[in-house]
MIDOSE-1310 file (N, C-alpha, C; in nm, 2 decimals, decimal comma, always signed):
residues 264
mehn	-3,39/+1,03/-2,03/-3,45/+1,07/-1,97/-3,38/+1,10/-1,86; -3,39/+1,23/-1,80/-3,28/+1,28/-1,76/-3,28/+1,22/-1,61; -3,10/+1,17/-1,55/-3,15/+1,15/-1,41/-3,11/+1,20/-1,30; -3,17/+1,16/-1,21/-3,19/+1,25/-1,06/-3,10/+1,20/-1,02
pyea	-3,02/+1,28/-1,00/-2,85/+1,23/-0,90/-2,90/+1,26/-0,76; -3,05/+1,24/-0,69/-3,04/+1,25/-0,56/-3,07/+1,12/-0,57; -3,13/+1,01/-0,61/-3,22/+0,90/-0,57/-3,11/+0,79/-0,50; -3,16/+0,71/-0,45/-3,14/+0,60/-0,38/-2,98/+0,56/-0,50
prtl	-2,89/+0,55/-0,45/-2,75/+0,46/-0,51/-2,76/+0,32/-0,62; -2,73/+0,34/-0,68/-2,78/+0,28/-0,77/-2,62/+0,14/-0,80; -2,62/+0,07/-0,88/-2,57/-0,08/-0,82/-2,36/-0,02/-0,89; -2,32/-0,09/-0,85/-2,15/-0,07/-0,90/-2,13/-0,07/-1,09
ades	-2,24/-0,11/-1,15/-2,28/-0,11/-1,30/-2,27/-0,01/-1,35; -2,35/+0,08/-1,27/-2,44/+0,22/-1,35/-2,33/+0,36/-1,23; -2,24/+0,29/-1,20/-2,23/+0,43/-1,11/-2,16/+0,55/-1,15; -2,09/+0,50/-1,33/-2,05/+0,62/-1,39/-2,12/+0,69/-1,44
qvpk	-2,27/+0,64/-1,45/-2,38/+0,73/-1,48/-2,42/+0,79/-1,35; -2,37/+0,79/-1,27/-2,47/+0,90/-1,20/-2,39/+1,03/-1,13; -2,43/+1,14/-1,19/-2,38/+1,27/-1,23/-2,34/+1,33/-1,08; -2,18/+1,40/-1,06/-2,11/+1,44/-0,92/-2,25/+1,58/-0,90
pagt	-2,23/+1,56/-0,76/-2,27/+1,77/-0,77/-2,20/+1,82/-0,77; -2,30/+1,93/-0,83/-2,22/+2,06/-0,88/-2,16/+2,12/-0,78; -2,04/+2,22/-0,79/-1,98/+2,32/-0,68/-2,01/+2,48/-0,75; -2,03/+2,56/-0,60/-2,07/+2,67/-0,67/-2,02/+2,76/-0,56
gpqp	-1,92/+2,72/-0,49/-1,80/+2,75/-0,40/-1,87/+2,81/-0,26; -1,77/+2,80/-0,15/-1,83/+2,83/+0,02/-1,92/+2,94/-0,02; -2,01/+2,92/+0,08/-2,09/+3,05/+0,10/-2,14/+3,04/+0,23; -2,21/+3,16/+0,28/-2,25/+3,23/+0,44/-2,34/+3,16/+0,47
wevg	-2,32/+3,16/+0,55/-2,41/+3,08/+0,74/-2,45/+3,13/+0,83; -2,58/+3,14/+0,89/-2,59/+3,22/+1,03/-2,65/+3,09/+1,10; -2,56/+3,04/+1,22/-2,67/+2,96/+1,31/-2,81/+2,97/+1,32; -2,86/+3,12/+1,36/-2,99/+3,13/+1,37/-3,11/+3,04/+1,28
evls	-3,00/+3,12/+1,14/-3,10/+3,07/+1,02/-3,08/+2,92/+1,01; -2,97/+2,83/+0,98/-2,98/+2,73/+0,99/-3,07/+2,65/+1,02; -3,05/+2,64/+1,18/-3,16/+2,59/+1,30/-3,33/+2,65/+1,22; -3,39/+2,77/+1,19/-3,47/+2,80/+1,10/-3,55/+2,72/+0,98
lala	-3,42/+2,67/+0,93/-3,43/+2,60/+0,80/-3,44/+2,49/+0,82; -3,36/+2,43/+0,94/-3,38/+2,27/+0,91/-3,50/+2,25/+1,03; -3,56/+2,35/+1,14/-3,71/+2,32/+1,12/-3,82/+2,31/+1,04; -3,80/+2,37/+0,87/-3,90/+2,41/+0,82/-3,91/+2,24/+0,75
vfra	-3,76/+2,23/+0,76/-3,72/+2,12/+0,63/-3,80/+2,00/+0,71; -3,76/+1,96/+0,80/-3,83/+1,89/+0,93/-3,96/+1,85/+0,91; -4,03/+1,98/+0,89/-4,16/+2,02/+0,89/-4,24/+1,96/+0,78; -4,18/+1,96/+0,67/-4,21/+1,89/+0,51/-4,20/+1,78/+0,58
navi	-4,08/+1,70/+0,62/-4,09/+1,59/+0,58/-4,07/+1,50/+0,71; -4,12/+1,51/+0,84/-4,14/+1,48/+0,96/-4,17/+1,31/+0,94; -4,25/+1,26/+0,90/-4,30/+1,13/+0,92/-4,17/+1,03/+0,85; -4,11/+1,06/+0,76/-3,99/+0,95/+0,73/-3,87/+1,00/+0,81
lvvs	-3,88/+1,06/+0,86/-3,74/+1,17/+0,92/-3,72/+1,10/+1,07; -3,83/+1,11/+1,11/-3,91/+1,03/+1,28/-3,91/+0,87/+1,23; -3,96/+0,83/+1,17/-3,96/+0,72/+1,17/-3,84/+0,64/+1,14; -3,81/+0,67/+1,03/-3,57/+0,64/+1,01/-3,52/+0,65/+1,16
tvia	-3,53/+0,74/+1,20/-3,42/+0,77/+1,30/-3,50/+0,67/+1,39; -3,62/+0,63/+1,44/-3,65/+0,53/+1,54/-3,57/+0,43/+1,49; -3,64/+0,37/+1,39/-3,54/+0,29/+1,32/-3,43/+0,21/+1,33; -3,33/+0,36/+1,25/-3,18/+0,34/+1,27/-3,14/+0,32/+1,43
tiip	-3,24/+0,36/+1,52/-3,20/+0,37/+1,67/-3,21/+0,24/+1,73; -3,32/+0,13/+1,67/-3,34/+0,05/+1,73/-3,30/-0,09/+1,68; -3,21/-0,08/+1,55/-3,14/-0,21/+1,48/-3,03/-0,23/+1,53; -2,97/-0,15/+1,54/-2,87/-0,19/+1,62/-2,84/-0,24/+1,76
qlpg	-2,96/-0,20/+1,84/-2,95/-0,32/+1,92/-3,01/-0,43/+1,93; -3,05/-0,47/+1,82/-3,07/-0,57/+1,87/-2,94/-0,71/+1,85; -2,85/-0,70/+1,82/-2,75/-0,82/+1,83/-2,70/-0,82/+1,98; -2,73/-0,72/+2,06/-2,69/-0,72/+2,21/-2,80/-0,83/+2,25
iiir	-2,95/-0,80/+2,22/-3,02/-0,84/+2,26/-3,10/-1,00/+2,23; -3,08/-0,99/+2,10/-3,01/-1,16/+2,07/-2,93/-1,24/+2,15; -2,79/-1,18/+2,13/-2,67/-1,22/+2,23/-2,70/-1,28/+2,39; -2,74/-1,15/+2,43/-2,82/-1,22/+2,55/-2,90/-1,34/+2,65
ltlg	-3,02/-1,33/+2,55/-3,10/-1,41/+2,53/-3,04/-1,52/+2,51; -2,96/-1,54/+2,37/-2,88/-1,70/+2,37/-2,85/-1,75/+2,45; -2,75/-1,65/+2,49/-2,66/-1,62/+2,67/-2,73/-1,75/+2,79; -2,85/-1,66/+2,79/-2,90/-1,63/+2,94/-2,94/-1,77/+2,93
saal	-3,05/-1,84/+2,80/-3,06/-1,99/+2,77/-2,98/-2,11/+2,81; -2,85/-2,06/+2,75/-2,78/-2,10/+2,77/-2,69/-2,15/+2,95; -2,75/-2,05/+2,99/-2,73/-2,05/+3,12/-2,61/-2,02/+3,17; -2,52/-1,91/+3,06/-2,42/-1,84/+3,12/-2,38/-1,74/+3,18
dlrs	-2,32/-1,74/+3,25/-2,32/-1,59/+3,39/-2,26/-1,48/+3,33; -2,36/-1,43/+3,28/-2,35/-1,31/+3,22/-2,17/-1,21/+3,29; -2,22/-1,24/+3,36/-2,09/-1,15/+3,43/-1,97/-1,21/+3,47; -1,94/-1,34/+3,36/-1,82/-1,40/+3,38/-1,69/-1,37/+3,25
peyh	-1,61/-1,39/+3,27/-1,51/-1,33/+3,17/-1,51/-1,37/+3,02; -1,59/-1,52/+3,02/-1,61/-1,53/+2,88/-1,70/-1,48/+2,81; -1,80/-1,39/+2,91/-1,89/-1,33/+2,80/-1,87/-1,21/+2,81; -1,81/-1,13/+2,91/-1,75/-0,99/+2,87/-1,65/-0,93/+2,73
wgay	-1,51/-1,08/+2,75/-1,49/-1,04/+2,63/-1,50/-1,16/+2,50; -1,64/-1,21/+2,48/-1,63/-1,22/+2,41/-1,75/-1,18/+2,35; -1,90/-1,23/+2,41/-2,06/-1,20/+2,36/-2,01/-1,03/+2,36; -1,98/-1,02/+2,49/-2,02/-0,84/+2,50/-1,98/-0,74/+2,34
wlav	-1,81/-0,76/+2,36/-1,75/-0,69/+2,23/-1,87/-0,73/+2,13; -1,88/-0,84/+2,11/-1,92/-0,86/+2,00/-2,03/-0,79/+1,94; -2,16/-0,80/+2,04/-2,22/-0,77/+2,05/-2,24/-0,57/+2,02; -2,10/-0,52/+2,12/-2,06/-0,39/+2,14/-2,04/-0,36/+1,93
lsql	-1,95/-0,48/+1,86/-1,92/-0,43/+1,75/-2,03/-0,42/+1,64; -2,10/-0,55/+1,66/-2,23/-0,50/+1,56/-2,32/-0,41/+1,56; -2,30/-0,37/+1,71/-2,40/-0,20/+1,77/-2,33/-0,08/+1,64; -2,19/-0,06/+1,67/-2,19/+0,01/+1,55/-2,15/+0,02/+1,44
lfqv	-2,13/-0,12/+1,39/-2,16/-0,17/+1,25/-2,28/-0,13/+1,16; -2,40/-0,17/+1,26/-2,53/-0,13/+1,24/-2,56/+0,03/+1,23; -2,45/+0,10/+1,32/-2,53/+0,23/+1,32/-2,45/+0,31/+1,21; -2,29/+0,26/+1,18/-2,30/+0,33/+1,04/-2,30/+0,27/+0,91
flga	-2,40/+0,19/+0,92/-2,42/+0,17/+0,81/-2,59/+0,21/+0,80; -2,65/+0,22/+0,89/-2,76/+0,32/+0,89/-2,73/+0,46/+0,90; -2,67/+0,51/+0,93/-2,64/+0,66/+0,94/-2,57/+0,68/+0,79; -2,51/+0,62/+0,76/-2,51/+0,68/+0,56/-2,64/+0,68/+0,53
glwr	-2,75/+0,60/+0,54/-2,89/+0,62/+0,49/-2,96/+0,74/+0,59; -2,90/+0,75/+0,71/-2,98/+0,88/+0,72/-2,92/+1,03/+0,69; -2,77/+0,99/+0,71/-2,78/+1,09/+0,56/-2,75/+1,19/+0,47; -2,83/+1,02/+0,36/-2,89/+1,04/+0,24/-3,05/+1,10/+0,23
islv	-3,08/+1,05/+0,38/-3,22/+1,12/+0,39/-3,22/+1,24/+0,38; -3,16/+1,31/+0,47/-3,17/+1,40/+0,54/-3,08/+1,54/+0,41; -3,02/+1,51/+0,30/-2,92/+1,55/+0,20/-3,04/+1,58/+0,10; -3,12/+1,41/+0,06/-3,23/+1,48/-0,06/-3,30/+1,58/+0,04
avrg	-3,36/+1,63/+0,18/-3,47/+1,68/+0,22/-3,42/+1,86/+0,19; -3,30/+1,85/+0,25/-3,24/+1,98/+0,28/-3,23/+2,04/+0,12; -3,24/+1,92/+0,01/-3,17/+1,98/-0,12/-3,35/+2,06/-0,19; -3,44/+1,96/-0,11/-3,58/+2,06/-0,20/-3,65/+1,90/-0,22
gkpe	-3,60/+1,75/-0,23/-3,63/+1,66/-0,29/-3,73/+1,63/-0,16; -3,72/+1,48/-0,22/-3,85/+1,38/-0,13/-3,81/+1,32/-0,06; -3,73/+1,29/+0,05/-3,67/+1,16/+0,09/-3,74/+0,99/+0,05; -3,72/+0,93/+0,05/-3,74/+0,80/+0,05/-3,73/+0,68/+0,14
fgml	-3,80/+0,63/+0,22/-3,81/+0,51/+0,31/-3,66/+0,43/+0,26; -3,66/+0,38/+0,15/-3,51/+0,31/+0,12/-3,39/+0,38/+0,14; -3,42/+0,46/+0,13/-3,24/+0,56/+0,12/-3,16/+0,50/+0,27; -3,27/+0,46/+0,37/-3,22/+0,43/+0,49/-3,11/+0,29/+0,53
fsgs	-3,15/+0,20/+0,40/-3,07/+0,13/+0,33/-2,95/+0,12/+0,23; -2,90/+0,21/+0,24/-2,84/+0,24/+0,06/-2,73/+0,29/+0,13; -2,69/+0,28/+0,23/-2,51/+0,30/+0,27/-2,41/+0,12/+0,28; -2,43/+0,06/+0,20/-2,33/-0,03/+0,13/-2,23/+0,05/+0,00
dvfv	-2,29/+0,10/-0,03/-2,15/+0,16/-0,08/-2,06/+0,19/-0,09; -2,06/+0,29/+0,07/-2,00/+0,39/+0,15/-1,96/+0,32/+0,24; -2,01/+0,22/+0,29/-1,98/+0,15/+0,41/-1,83/+0,10/+0,50; -1,74/+0,11/+0,38/-1,63/+0,06/+0,42/-1,54/+0,19/+0,47
slvi	-1,55/+0,30/+0,34/-1,50/+0,44/+0,41/-1,61/+0,49/+0,49; -1,66/+0,47/+0,53/-1,67/+0,52/+0,70/-1,62/+0,46/+0,78; -1,62/+0,36/+0,79/-1,60/+0,28/+0,92/-1,46/+0,31/+0,88; -1,39/+0,32/+0,77/-1,22/+0,43/+0,83/-1,22/+0,53/+0,86
vgvl	-1,35/+0,62/+0,78/-1,35/+0,71/+0,87/-1,36/+0,76/+1,03; -1,42/+0,72/+1,05/-1,46/+0,67/+1,21/-1,35/+0,62/+1,28; -1,30/+0,58/+1,25/-1,21/+0,51/+1,29/-1,05/+0,62/+1,33; -1,02/+0,66/+1,23/-0,96/+0,81/+1,17/-0,97/+0,92/+1,29
rwla	-1,09/+0,90/+1,26/-1,17/+1,08/+1,33/-1,15/+1,02/+1,50; -1,20/+0,90/+1,56/-1,18/+0,86/+1,67/-1,08/+0,85/+1,70; -0,96/+0,84/+1,69/-0,79/+0,87/+1,65/-0,75/+0,97/+1,72; -0,80/+1,04/+1,61/-0,73/+1,18/+1,63/-0,83/+1,26/+1,75
vavg	-0,92/+1,25/+1,73/-0,99/+1,32/+1,86/-0,93/+1,29/+1,98; -0,91/+1,14/+2,03/-0,86/+1,14/+2,10/-0,71/+1,15/+2,19; -0,67/+1,17/+2,02/-0,52/+1,21/+2,05/-0,52/+1,35/+2,08; -0,65/+1,47/+2,10/-0,65/+1,57/+2,10/-0,72/+1,60/+2,22
lvll	-0,79/+1,49/+2,29/-0,86/+1,52/+2,40/-0,75/+1,49/+2,50; -0,65/+1,41/+2,49/-0,54/+1,33/+2,53/-0,43/+1,48/+2,65; -0,41/+1,55/+2,51/-0,32/+1,63/+2,49/-0,39/+1,75/+2,59; -0,50/+1,81/+2,53/-0,57/+1,92/+2,59/-0,70/+1,88/+2,52
ivpg	-0,80/+1,98/+2,60/-0,96/+1,94/+2,57/-0,99/+2,03/+2,49; -0,91/+2,12/+2,46/-0,91/+2,24/+2,30/-0,91/+2,21/+2,20; -0,76/+2,08/+2,22/-0,74/+2,08/+2,07/-0,83/+1,94/+2,02; -0,91/+1,88/+2,13/-0,97/+1,74/+2,09/-1,10/+1,83/+2,06
iilv	-1,17/+1,95/+2,08/-1,27/+2,01/+2,04/-1,24/+2,06/+1,90; -1,21/+2,10/+1,86/-1,16/+2,17/+1,74/-1,13/+2,03/+1,68; -1,07/+1,95/+1,71/-1,07/+1,87/+1,55/-1,23/+1,78/+1,56; -1,30/+1,78/+1,61/-1,45/+1,76/+1,63/-1,52/+1,83/+1,52
lglq	-1,50/+1,95/+1,55/-1,55/+2,06/+1,49/-1,49/+2,04/+1,36; -1,40/+2,06/+1,36/-1,35/+2,08/+1,21/-1,36/+1,94/+1,11; -1,35/+1,79/+1,20/-1,39/+1,66/+1,09/-1,52/+1,63/+1,11; -1,63/+1,71/+1,13/-1,74/+1,66/+1,17/-1,84/+1,63/+0,99
fasl	-1,73/+1,68/+0,91/-1,83/+1,66/+0,78/-1,77/+1,58/+0,68; -1,70/+1,48/+0,73/-1,59/+1,43/+0,68/-1,72/+1,28/+0,61; -1,79/+1,25/+0,68/-1,88/+1,12/+0,65/-1,97/+1,18/+0,54; -2,02/+1,28/+0,54/-2,09/+1,33/+0,46/-2,04/+1,36/+0,32
fvvd	-1,90/+1,42/+0,34/-1,85/+1,40/+0,18/-1,83/+1,30/+0,17; -1,79/+1,17/+0,22/-1,83/+1,03/+0,19/-1,95/+1,02/+0,12; -2,04/+1,03/+0,19/-2,17/+0,96/+0,12/-2,24/+1,06/+0,04; -2,18/+1,18/+0,00/-2,27/+1,29/-0,08/-2,20/+1,25/-0,19
qkig	-2,05/+1,24/-0,19/-1,93/+1,31/-0,32/-1,87/+1,17/-0,35; -1,91/+1,03/-0,25/-1,81/+0,89/-0,26/-1,68/+0,93/-0,29; -1,63/+1,05/-0,20/-1,45/+1,02/-0,19/-1,38/+0,90/-0,11; -1,28/+0,94/-0,12/-1,23/+0,83/-0,03/-1,22/+0,95/+0,14
plda	-1,17/+0,81/+0,26/-1,20/+0,86/+0,38/-1,06/+1,01/+0,41; -0,92/+0,93/+0,35/-0,86/+1,05/+0,40/-0,88/+1,17/+0,34; -0,92/+1,20/+0,16/-0,99/+1,31/+0,11/-1,08/+1,35/+0,23; -1,20/+1,29/+0,26/-1,30/+1,39/+0,32/-1,27/+1,41/+0,43
ltqs	-1,14/+1,32/+0,50/-1,13/+1,44/+0,65/-1,06/+1,55/+0,60; -0,98/+1,53/+0,51/-0,90/+1,67/+0,43/-0,98/+1,75/+0,43; -1,06/+1,73/+0,40/-1,17/+1,79/+0,29/-1,29/+1,86/+0,40; -1,31/+1,82/+0,49/-1,38/+1,85/+0,59/-1,32/+1,94/+0,66
wevt	-1,19/+1,89/+0,72/-1,08/+2,05/+0,79/-1,07/+2,13/+0,73; -1,04/+2,13/+0,55/-1,00/+2,27/+0,51/-1,15/+2,36/+0,46; -1,30/+2,33/+0,47/-1,40/+2,35/+0,43/-1,45/+2,45/+0,62; -1,38/+2,41/+0,70/-1,41/+2,44/+0,85/-1,33/+2,56/+0,91
tghk	-1,25/+2,58/+0,82/-1,12/+2,67/+0,85/-1,22/+2,81/+0,83; -1,19/+2,89/+0,94/-1,24/+3,01/+0,96/-1,41/+3,02/+1,01; -1,45/+2,84/+1,03/-1,63/+2,87/+1,10/-1,65/+2,81/+1,19; -1,49/+2,71/+1,26/-1,49/+2,68/+1,43/-1,54/+2,77/+1,47
gnlf	-1,54/+2,88/+1,55/-1,63/+2,97/+1,60/-1,80/+2,93/+1,64; -1,84/+2,96/+1,49/-1,97/+2,92/+1,44/-2,02/+2,80/+1,53; -1,89/+2,71/+1,42/-1,95/+2,58/+1,46/-2,01/+2,50/+1,61; -1,88/+2,57/+1,69/-1,91/+2,55/+1,84/-2,04/+2,61/+1,92
ilml	-2,10/+2,72/+1,86/-2,19/+2,76/+1,93/-2,30/+2,66/+1,84; -2,32/+2,66/+1,68/-2,41/+2,55/+1,72/-2,41/+2,43/+1,78; -2,31/+2,42/+1,75/-2,27/+2,25/+1,87/-2,34/+2,30/+1,99; -2,32/+2,34/+2,09/-2,41/+2,43/+2,19/-2,56/+2,43/+2,17
aflg	-2,57/+2,47/+2,04/-2,76/+2,47/+2,07/-2,78/+2,34/+2,02; -2,74/+2,22/+1,94/-2,76/+2,08/+1,90/-2,79/+2,03/+2,05; -2,70/+2,10/+2,16/-2,71/+2,05/+2,30/-2,83/+2,03/+2,39; -2,85/+2,17/+2,36/-3,00/+2,25/+2,39/-3,12/+2,19/+2,33
ivll	-3,10/+2,15/+2,22/-3,23/+2,03/+2,16/-3,23/+1,95/+2,18; -3,13/+1,86/+2,20/-3,09/+1,74/+2,30/-3,18/+1,71/+2,42; -3,15/+1,84/+2,48/-3,24/+1,86/+2,60/-3,37/+1,85/+2,64; -3,41/+1,91/+2,52/-3,53/+1,96/+2,52/-3,59/+1,83/+2,51
gmaa	-3,52/+1,71/+2,35/-3,61/+1,64/+2,34/-3,60/+1,51/+2,47; -3,48/+1,55/+2,52/-3,52/+1,42/+2,60/-3,63/+1,48/+2,77; -3,61/+1,60/+2,75/-3,75/+1,69/+2,87/-3,87/+1,59/+2,82; -3,91/+1,61/+2,70/-3,98/+1,55/+2,71/-4,05/+1,41/+2,61
ccfg	-4,04/+1,34/+2,79/-4,08/+1,19/+2,82/-3,99/+1,13/+2,74; -3,87/+1,17/+2,68/-3,74/+1,10/+2,64/-3,78/+1,08/+2,42; -3,91/+1,08/+2,40/-3,96/+1,06/+2,29/-3,97/+1,17/+2,21; -3,92/+1,25/+2,23/-3,87/+1,40/+2,18/-3,74/+1,39/+2,10
ifva	-3,63/+1,29/+2,12/-3,52/+1,26/+2,12/-3,57/+1,30/+1,95; -3,64/+1,14/+1,95/-3,66/+1,10/+1,78/-3,70/+1,22/+1,66; -3,74/+1,32/+1,78/-3,75/+1,44/+1,66/-3,62/+1,55/+1,67; -3,55/+1,59/+1,83/-3,41/+1,62/+1,80/-3,34/+1,60/+1,74
lpii	-3,26/+1,42/+1,68/-3,23/+1,39/+1,64/-3,25/+1,42/+1,44; -3,33/+1,40/+1,40/-3,36/+1,45/+1,26/-3,33/+1,59/+1,27; -3,35/+1,69/+1,35/-3,38/+1,86/+1,31/-3,23/+1,86/+1,28; -3,12/+1,78/+1,45/-3,00/+1,76/+1,42/-2,93/+1,77/+1,32
nlai	-2,93/+1,65/+1,23/-2,86/+1,59/+1,10/-2,91/+1,68/+0,99; -3,08/+1,76/+1,02/-3,07/+1,85/+0,85/-2,98/+1,97/+0,88; -2,98/+1,99/+1,05/-2,90/+2,15/+1,04/-2,73/+2,10/+0,97; -2,69/+1,98/+1,02/-2,55/+1,95/+0,96/-2,51/+1,94/+0,85
aivy	-2,65/+1,91/+0,76/-2,65/+1,86/+0,61/-2,67/+2,04/+0,53; -2,74/+2,15/+0,59/-2,76/+2,22/+0,53/-2,63/+2,28/+0,57; -2,55/+2,31/+0,65/-2,42/+2,36/+0,69/-2,32/+2,27/+0,58; -2,28/+2,20/+0,54/-2,24/+2,10/+0,45/-2,25/+2,14/+0,38
lrls	-2,37/+2,14/+0,26/-2,38/+2,24/+0,14/-2,33/+2,38/+0,17; -2,33/+2,46/+0,27/-2,29/+2,65/+0,29/-2,16/+2,59/+0,23; -2,07/+2,51/+0,36/-1,93/+2,52/+0,35/-1,85/+2,43/+0,24; -1,96/+2,35/+0,17/-1,90/+2,28/+0,03/-1,89/+2,27/-0,04
gtsa	-2,04/+2,42/-0,13/-2,05/+2,45/-0,24/-2,15/+2,42/-0,31; -2,20/+2,29/-0,25/-2,30/+2,21/-0,31/-2,40/+2,24/-0,36; -2,42/+2,29/-0,48/-2,58/+2,35/-0,51/-2,70/+2,28/-0,50; -2,78/+2,38/-0,46/-2,93/+2,31/-0,43/-3,08/+2,39/-0,46
pmdk	-3,16/+2,33/-0,51/-3,24/+2,47/-0,53/-3,32/+2,50/-0,43; -3,25/+2,67/-0,43/-3,32/+2,74/-0,29/-3,47/+2,76/-0,25; -3,49/+2,77/-0,43/-3,66/+2,85/-0,42/-3,78/+2,72/-0,37; -3,76/+2,60/-0,40/-3,81/+2,47/-0,31/-3,79/+2,52/-0,17
lral	-3,69/+2,52/-0,10/-3,64/+2,55/-0,01/-3,69/+2,68/+0,10; -3,71/+2,80/+0,03/-3,75/+2,92/+0,08/-3,87/+2,88/+0,11; -3,98/+2,82/+0,02/-4,07/+2,80/+0,06/-4,14/+2,75/+0,16; -4,02/+2,66/+0,18/-4,05/+2,55/+0,35/-4,02/+2,68/+0,45
dpwr	-3,96/+2,77/+0,43/-3,87/+2,86/+0,57/-3,96/+2,98/+0,55; -4,06/+2,99/+0,66/-4,16/+3,05/+0,67/-4,07/+3,25/+0,73; -3,94/+3,23/+0,74/-3,87/+3,35/+0,80/-3,80/+3,41/+0,67; -3,81/+3,32/+0,57/-3,68/+3,34/+0,43/-3,81/+3,34/+0,33
vdap	-3,91/+3,35/+0,27/-3,98/+3,34/+0,23/-3,98/+3,44/+0,09; -3,96/+3,56/+0,15/-3,94/+3,67/+0,10/-3,82/+3,70/+0,08; -3,70/+3,63/+0,09/-3,52/+3,65/+0,08/-3,57/+3,68/-0,05; -3,47/+3,75/-0,15/-3,40/+3,73/-0,29/-3,37/+3,64/-0,33
ttds	-3,40/+3,59/-0,45/-3,33/+3,49/-0,51/-3,21/+3,50/-0,61; -3,07/+3,40/-0,56/-2,99/+3,49/-0,67/-2,94/+3,32/-0,71; -2,83/+3,34/-0,81/-2,76/+3,22/-0,87/-2,70/+3,14/-0,77; -2,63/+3,21/-0,70/-2,53/+3,15/-0,64/-2,57/+2,96/-0,53
gdvr	-2,68/+2,91/-0,59/-2,69/+2,78/-0,58/-2,69/+2,70/-0,44; -2,71/+2,80/-0,30/-2,65/+2,80/-0,21/-2,81/+2,73/-0,17; -2,80/+2,73/-0,02/-2,90/+2,65/+0,04/-2,98/+2,76/+0,13; -3,11/+2,83/+0,11/-3,17/+2,97/+0,18/-3,27/+2,92/+0,21
């Protein structure tokens, strides 16, 4: 039986049997096209995308809530140094680690969706195999961007744009943190202007989501993730079944089919 390379990750014992994504070389992309396709893919997978985003937002908040309830029942002053330097930062650290773990699952769901597959809910909890690498990527990226922002705002923005796909390289291709950061920087060379425009478009999408009684944010965030995943596929040259995705996009149904393997 042929193995599906986009199913939930296997155990380490089966890791060698998982095929690597095929590469076809970088593909062109446009901001409007990417957003249109992301919206089409969202409509086809709306339930799992929204529910997964809601859960990935709620679960990281639970450690802080539990700590507050526990310490509140112990009559500890929540404004005391003991709380601030102990329980508070423990809750913050727990929240960040849960976000990294569930973030890997959200990326896997998005990647399967933009490749024309049907994501499964269990993928949300499949990030254990890349968790450590993602933590390291997050720390290194944060340090690089922080230095860039301290020097001047513009270098910081350039670093944000250039390193934003490192997590996707880790999740999708399971490469090391340094290689992921390097590849993200390399594939975004010559594209940072368009990526900046896309980032501004994301800001507008988030504002629209917040304007919809804030619940719209759970629609806005999946669409943004899908758009980022599509651009990642284009820039990394990772192949995908174009015919399935074209069928989802009403603006590109009649687009000519090629053998380049890009997501159109």
